[in-house]
C-alpha positions in Angstrom: 0.0 0.0 0.0 1.4 3.4 -1.0 1.1 6.3 1.4 0.5 9.9 0.5 4.1 10.7 1.3 5.4 8.4 -1.5 3.0 8.8 -4.4 4.9 7.4 -7.5 8.2 8.3 -5.8 7.3 12.0 -5.5 6.2 14.1 -2.6 2.5 13.3 -3.1 -0.6 15.4 -3.7 -0.6 16.6 0.0 2.2 19.0 -1.0 -0.5 21.1 -2.6 -1.9 21.9 0.8 1.2 23.9 2.0 0.4 27.0 -0.1 -3.2 27.0 1.3 -1.8 26.6 4.9 0.6 29.6 4.4 -2.1 31.7 2.9 -4.3 31.0 5.9 -1.4 31.9 8.3 -0.8 35.2 6.5 -4.5 36.1 6.4 -4.9 35.3 10.1 -1.8 37.3 11.0 -3.0 40.4 9.1 -6.4 40.1 10.6 -5.0 39.9 14.2 -2.7 42.9 13.5 -5.6 45.0 12.0 -7.8 44.3 15.1 -5.0 45.0 17.7 -1.9 46.9 16.7 -3.0 48.8 13.6 -6.3 49.9 15.1 -4.9 53.0 16.9 -3.4 54.4 13.7 -6.3 56.4 12.4 -8.8 53.6 12.5 -12.6 54.3 12.6 -12.7 53.8 16.4 -9.7 56.1 17.2 -11.8 58.9 18.7 -14.6 56.8 20.2 -14.2 58.4 23.7 -14.7 61.9 22.2 -18.0 61.1 20.5 -20.1 63.1 23.1 -18.2 66.3 22.9 -20.3 69.4 22.0 -18.3 70.1 18.8 -18.8 66.5 17.6 -22.5 66.6 18.4 -22.8 69.9 16.6 -21.0 68.4 13.6 -23.3 65.4 13.5 -26.4 67.6 13.7 -25.2 69.7 10.8 -24.2 66.6 8.7 -27.6 65.0 9.3 -29.5 68.2 8.2 -31.0 69.0 11.6 -29.5 72.5 11.5 -28.6 74.8 8.6 -25.2 76.3 7.8 -25.9 79.7 9.5 -27.0 78.0 12.7 -24.0 75.7 12.6 -21.5 78.6 12.4 -23.4 80.6 15.0 -23.3 77.7 17.5 -19.7 76.9 16.6 -18.6 80.4 17.5 -20.4 80.2 20.9 -18.7 76.8 21.5 -15.3 78.2 20.5 -15.7 81.1 23.0 -16.8 78.7 25.8 -14.5 75.7 25.2 -11.8 77.2 23.0 -10.5 75.7 19.8 -8.4 72.6 20.2 -4.7 72.9 19.0 -4.2 71.9 15.4 -7.7 72.8 14.3 -8.5 75.6 11.9 -10.5 78.6 13.1 -14.1 79.6 12.0 -14.5 82.2 9.4 
């Protein structure tokens, strides 16, 4: 009886599984890195703790159409006076 390791004197058909195993290892490693290490580099959940800030809420209301542009700029100027603009952000016109 021939085993899979010695199929007609060659390595056998099981050798075709090695590329699939390596592909699964690479895909698994990239998935783990994306969910852990690479998440903090500008990922979608980077500013999750800041979602309830007044400036973020105002931006969401403007984006959803609850308030118009004039009201947005008026409220933004009030928030800038009260909270101050964060470093690195542009000022309102």
